[in-house]
C-alpha positions in Angstrom: 3.8 63.3 -51.5 3.9 61.8 -54.9 6.1 58.8 -56.1 6.9 57.0 -59.0 6.2 52.7 -59.5 7.8 50.5 -61.4 5.9 48.2 -63.8 6.8 46.0 -66.8 5.4 47.2 -70.2 3.9 45.0 -72.8 7.1 44.5 -74.4 8.8 43.4 -71.2 10.8 46.5 -70.4 10.4 48.8 -67.6 8.2 51.5 -67.3 7.5 54.0 -64.4 4.2 55.3 -63.5 3.7 58.8 -61.7 1.2 59.1 -58.8 -0.2 62.1 -56.6 -2.9 62.9 -54.4 -5.6 65.2 -55.4 -7.5 67.4 -53.2 -9.7 64.9 -51.9 -6.8 62.6 -50.9 -7.3 59.9 -53.8 -4.4 58.5 -55.4 -4.2 59.8 -59.3 -1.9 59.0 -62.0 0.1 61.4 -63.7 1.0 59.2 -66.7 3.5 56.8 -67.5 6.8 56.9 -68.6 10.1 55.3 -69.6 12.5 56.6 -67.1 11.9 56.9 -63.3 13.4 60.5 -63.7 10.5 61.9 -66.2 7.9 60.0 -63.8 9.3 62.0 -60.8 9.2 65.1 -62.6 5.6 64.4 -63.7 4.3 64.2 -60.2 6.3 66.9 -59.0 5.2 69.6 -61.4 1.6 68.5 -60.5 2.5 68.9 -56.8 4.5 72.5 -57.5 0.8 73.5 -59.2 -1.2 72.3 -56.3 1.4 74.6 -54.1 0.4 77.5 -56.2 -2.9 77.2 -56.2 -3.6 75.9 -59.7 -4.5 72.2 -59.2 -4.2 70.2 -62.7 -5.1 66.8 -63.4 -3.3 65.9 -66.8 -6.1 63.7 -67.8 -8.8 66.4 -67.7 -7.5 67.9 -70.8 -8.0 65.2 -72.7 -11.5 65.0 -72.0 -13.9 65.8 -75.1 -15.9 68.9 -75.2 -19.2 66.5 -75.7 -18.2 64.7 -72.3 -17.3 67.7 -70.5 -20.5 69.8 -71.4 -23.2 66.9 -70.8 -21.3 65.5 -67.8 -19.4 68.6 -65.8 -20.6 71.8 -67.3 -24.5 71.4 -68.1 -25.5 69.5 -64.8 -23.5 71.8 -62.5 -24.4 75.0 -64.2 -27.0 77.3 -62.2 -29.1 78.8 -64.9 -32.9 79.6 -65.6 -34.9 76.7 -66.6 -35.9 78.8 -69.8 -32.1 79.7 -70.2 -31.2 75.9 -69.8 -33.6 75.1 -72.5 -32.3 77.6 -75.1 -28.8 76.7 -74.2 -29.2 72.8 -74.6 -31.0 73.5 -78.2 -28.1 75.7 -79.2 -25.5 73.3 -77.9 -26.8 70.5 -79.9 -27.5 72.2 -82.8 -24.8 74.3 -83.2 -21.8 73.5 -81.2 -21.6 69.9 -80.7 -21.2 68.9 -84.4 -17.9 70.8 -84.4 -16.4 70.7 -81.0 -18.2 67.6 -79.8 -15.4 65.0 -80.4 -12.7 67.4 -80.0 -10.4 67.3 -76.9 -10.7 70.5 -74.7 -7.1 71.1 -74.3 -6.7 71.0 -78.2 -9.4 73.5 -78.8 -7.7 76.9 -80.0 -8.7 80.2 -81.0 -8.1 79.1 -84.9 -10.9 76.5 -84.5 -13.5 78.8 -83.3 -12.5 81.4 -86.0 -13.1 78.4 -88.5 -16.6 77.8 -86.7 -17.7 81.0 -86.9 -16.7 81.3 -90.9 -18.2 77.9 -91.3 -21.6 78.8 -89.8 -21.6 82.2 -91.6 -21.1 80.5 -94.9 -24.0 78.0 -94.3 -26.5 81.2 -93.8 -26.9 81.0 -90.3 -27.9 84.6 -89.2 -25.2 86.9 -87.6 -27.6 86.8 -84.1 -27.6 83.3 -84.0 -23.8 82.8 -84.5 -23.6 85.7 -81.7 -25.6 83.7 -79.4 -24.0 80.6 -80.0 -20.9 81.9 -79.5 -21.5 83.3 -76.1 -22.9 80.1 -75.1 -19.4 78.7 -76.0 -17.8 81.3 -74.4 -19.3 80.5 -71.2 -18.4 77.0 -71.5 -14.7 77.8 -71.9 -14.8 80.2 -69.0 -15.8 77.4 -66.6 -13.3 75.4 -68.1 -10.5 77.6 -67.5 -11.6 78.2 -63.9 -11.5 74.5 -63.4 -8.0 74.5 -64.8 -9.1 71.9 -67.4 -7.8 74.3 -70.4 -4.8 76.7 -70.3 -6.3 79.3 -72.6 -9.6 80.8 -73.6 -10.4 79.8 -77.1 -12.6 82.3 -77.8 -10.6 85.4 -76.5 -10.0 87.7 -79.8 -12.2 86.1 -81.6 -14.6 88.2 -83.7 -18.1 87.3 -84.8 -20.2 88.8 -87.7 -21.7 92.2 -87.3 -25.3 92.5 -86.0 -27.2 95.0 -87.4 -29.7 96.8 -84.6 -33.3 96.3 -85.5 -35.5 99.4 -85.1 -38.2 99.0 -82.8 -41.7 98.9 -84.3 -44.1 101.3 -82.5 -47.7 101.1 -82.8 -49.5 104.7 -83.6 -52.7 105.1 -81.3 -54.6 105.1 -84.7 -53.0 101.5 -85.4 -53.9 100.3 -82.0 -57.7 101.6 -82.5 -58.1 99.5 -85.6 -56.2 96.5 -84.0 -58.4 96.5 -81.0 -61.5 96.3 -83.2 -60.1 93.5 -84.9 -59.4 91.0 -82.0 -61.8 88.8 -80.6 -63.6 89.6 -77.7 -61.5 87.4 -75.3 -58.3 89.0 -76.2 -59.2 92.9 -76.2 -59.0 93.4 -72.4 -55.8 91.3 -72.4 -54.1 93.6 -75.3 -55.4 96.8 -73.5 -54.0 95.7 -70.2 -50.9 95.3 -72.0 -50.6 98.5 -73.7 -51.5 100.7 -70.7 -49.0 98.5 -68.4 -45.8 97.8 -70.5 -45.5 94.3 -69.1 -43.7 91.2 -70.6 -45.8 88.7 -71.7 -44.9 86.3 -68.6 -45.8 88.6 -66.3 -49.1 89.6 -67.8 -50.4 86.1 -68.4 -49.5 85.5 -64.5 -51.4 88.4 -63.2 -53.7 87.2 -60.2 -56.9 89.1 -58.8 -55.0 89.7 -55.9 -52.3 91.6 -57.6 -54.7 94.7 -58.5 -55.7 96.7 -55.6 -59.3 97.8 -56.2 -59.2 101.4 -54.4 -56.0 102.5 -55.2 -55.7 100.8 -58.8 -52.2 99.7 -58.1 -51.1 96.7 -59.7 -48.4 94.9 -58.1 -45.8 92.7 -60.2 -44.2 89.7 -58.2 -44.3 86.8 -60.6 -43.6 85.6 -63.8 -44.3 82.4 -66.1 -42.4 80.8 -68.6 -43.3 77.8 -71.1 -41.0 75.0 -71.0 -40.5 71.7 -72.5 -41.5 69.1 -69.7 -37.9 67.9 -69.4 -36.5 71.1 -68.4 -39.7 71.7 -65.9 -38.8 70.5 -62.1 -42.0 68.6 -61.9 -42.3 67.7 -65.6 -44.8 70.4 -66.3 -45.5 72.8 -69.2 -45.6 76.2 -67.3 -43.1 77.3 -64.6 -44.0 80.1 -62.3 -41.3 82.2 -61.2 -41.7 83.9 -57.9 -39.8 87.1 -59.1 -40.2 89.0 -62.4 -37.2 89.3 -65.0 -35.6 91.9 -63.1 -35.6 89.8 -59.9 -37.1 92.7 -58.3 -41.0 93.4 -57.8 -42.6 96.6 -58.9 -45.7 98.5 -58.1 -47.5 101.3 -60.4 -50.8 102.4 -61.3 -53.5 101.7 -63.9 -56.3 104.1 -65.1 -59.5 103.5 -63.0 -61.7 102.7 -66.3 -59.6 99.7 -66.7 -59.3 98.3 -63.2 -63.1 98.5 -62.9 -63.5 96.5 -66.3 -60.7 93.9 -64.8 -62.6 93.5 -61.5 -66.1 93.5 -63.3 -64.9 90.6 -65.3 -63.7 88.7 -62.4 -66.7 89.2 -60.4 -68.6 88.1 -63.7 -66.4 84.6 -63.6 -66.5 84.3 -60.2 -62.9 84.4 -59.6 -60.9 83.9 -56.2 -58.3 86.4 -55.3 -55.5 83.5 -56.3 -57.1 82.8 -59.8 -55.7 84.2 -63.1 -56.7 87.1 -64.5 -56.4 86.0 -68.1 -56.8 81.9 -68.8 -56.5 80.2 -72.0 -60.4 79.1 -72.2 -61.5 82.7 -72.2 -59.4 83.6 -75.3 -59.3 80.0 -77.1 -63.0 80.1 -77.1 -63.4 83.0 -79.8 -60.7 82.1 -82.4 -61.4 84.3 -85.8 -63.0 82.6 -88.3 -61.3 82.1 -91.8 -62.0 84.3 -94.3 -64.1 83.0 -97.2 -62.4 82.4 -100.5 -63.7 84.2 -103.6 -65.1 82.4 -106.3 -63.3 83.3 -109.8 -64.4 81.9 -113.1 -61.1 81.8 -114.3 -58.5 81.4 -112.0 -55.7 80.5 -114.5 -52.5 78.6 -114.3 -49.9 77.9 -111.4 -46.6 78.9 -111.7 -44.0 76.0 -113.6 -43.1 73.6 -111.1 -39.4 71.9 -111.2 -40.3 70.3 -114.4 -41.6 73.2 -116.2 -45.4 72.1 -116.0 -48.4 74.2 -115.0 -52.0 73.2 -113.9 -55.3 74.7 -113.3 -55.8 76.5 -110.3 -58.5 74.8 -108.0 -57.5 71.5 -108.6 -55.7 68.3 -106.9 -53.2 68.3 -109.7 -52.4 72.1 -108.7 -51.8 71.1 -105.2 -49.9 67.9 -105.4 -47.7 68.2 -108.5 -47.7 71.9 -108.9 -47.2 72.5 -105.1 -49.3 75.4 -105.2 -50.9 76.4 -101.9 -53.1 79.2 -102.9 -56.7 79.5 -101.1 -58.1 77.5 -104.2 -56.1 74.8 -104.3 -56.0 74.2 -100.8 -60.0 74.2 -100.9 -59.8 71.5 -103.4 -57.5 69.4 -101.5 -59.5 70.0 -98.5 -62.9 69.1 -100.2 -61.0 66.0 -101.6 -60.1 64.8 -98.1 -63.5 65.6 -96.8 -65.0 63.2 -99.3 -62.8 60.1 -98.5 -63.7 60.6 -94.7 -67.5 60.8 -95.5 -66.9 57.7 -97.8 -65.2 55.9 -94.8 -61.7 55.9 -96.8 -59.6 58.0 -94.3 -59.8 58.6 -90.3 -60.4 62.1 -89.4 -57.5 63.6 -87.3 -58.3 64.2 -84.0 -58.4 68.1 -82.5 -55.2 68.8 -81.0 -55.5 69.8 -77.2 -53.0 72.6 -76.0 -51.4 71.2 -73.0 -51.9 74.1 -70.6 -52.7 74.7 -66.9 -54.7 77.9 -67.8 -51.9 80.0 -69.0 -52.0 81.3 -72.5 -49.4 80.0 -74.6 -47.4 82.7 -76.3 -46.9 81.0 -79.6 -50.3 79.9 -80.0 -51.7 83.6 -78.9 -49.6 85.1 -81.7 -50.4 82.5 -84.3 -54.1 82.3 -83.8 -55.0 85.4 -82.2 -52.4 88.3 -82.8 -51.4 87.5 -86.6 -54.8 87.5 -88.0 -56.1 90.6 -86.1 -52.8 92.4 -87.4 -53.8 91.1 -91.0 -57.1 92.3 -90.7 -56.3 95.4 -89.4 -54.1 96.3 -92.0 -51.0 97.0 -90.0 -47.9 97.0 -92.1 -44.9 96.4 -91.5 -46.5 93.7 -88.8 -45.9 94.2 -85.2 -45.4 91.7 -82.4 -47.1 91.2 -78.9 -44.0 92.5 -77.4 -44.1 95.8 -79.4 -46.9 96.6 -77.1 -44.2 97.1 -74.2 -42.3 99.1 -76.7 -45.1 101.3 -77.7 -46.2 101.9 -74.1 -42.5 103.2 -73.3 -42.6 105.3 -76.2 -46.0 106.8 -75.5 -45.0 107.8 -72.1 -41.9 109.3 -73.0 -43.5 111.4 -76.1 -46.2 112.4 -73.2 -43.6 114.0 -71.2 -43.1 111.3 -68.4 -39.6 111.4 -66.8 -37.2 108.6 -68.0 -36.6 107.5 -64.6 -40.4 106.9 -63.9 -40.6 104.7 -67.4 -37.5 102.8 -66.2 -39.3 101.8 -62.9 -42.4 101.2 -64.5 -40.8 98.7 -67.1 -38.9 97.2 -64.3 -35.7 97.8 -66.1 -32.3 97.2 -64.0 -30.4 99.7 -66.2 -31.7 103.1 -67.4 -29.7 102.6 -70.4 -32.0 100.1 -71.5 -34.7 102.3 -71.2 
């Protein structure tokens, strides 16, 4: 049962504070008013909300967006660690600058529309705006369920049109050339990827025991994600999840020649059943060497800089003042730095070691192994490592495979995705 209590205001005039009991039996204030009648109406209104199954605390709507997200929504939202990492980045970069200082109860659809337009005018891609709006809508959906706001600010707000990108499918001829351009340590990894259609997290988490030597059946029961240590439960870099992306394990058959090569490699390296099939050390030892720079007698001048000045290629001035980054100008600057280090004027920068527990980092593989190999193979337009999965599915369908079989092999939850 609520009640009102009389007290003296700062000006000496009587004031009345309305009190009610929340769901935990705690005494809470519903506000202070100039008359007892208004105070009684306040606590009676809240009790009627409780009776109707809509428990509302009038102070919660005055909470700022930043406070609600950081103190209530984010800590108590059950999401995957990799998704939490992505959400945290997008919230801090795209949502907090606009909505952070605003009170939750005062955010309206017009504010969300203004935010969408400002993001679009700032050159943010439509796909990024859509992703940030999905996160914003999730926050307000939870706030609406918590009876913190009375309406959903994202309802009816449209975002920019996101163009559907066409999948890049490797042809068998392109794949053969690409395989020849890869270092030896990566060839078996890429061959397994194109024949299995596994996602990167599933491929790099394969263990020796996942491959049955007699039946050639591969069992996919886990995946790995790379995280910032602050999002990892144990402060590490790689998190092994006991399920693949579709939350369901799957089994399918690989070709006998591929299985024999995989098992022979495992035996040669003395791997145990629980060891990774592919590790960072095996691939990182064979990074492709940089292509030699051709010697040109008359290189010419750089493009004009902001002051309209041009410089001779292959000189320090071209690199620093002309801001040219061609191979000749970079080579001149590298020789200059090497001479200074040899003279003891500069301390050489130490070699950066990749923080890994044996798993192959996706971005490292793409930058150091994959992209140079694609460039050497002359593959244009370029492909991503994930396009091996698309190529695997397309090759199966082009060969007459049933789409339901392809769906099960890829681990899709919906055949519409396939």
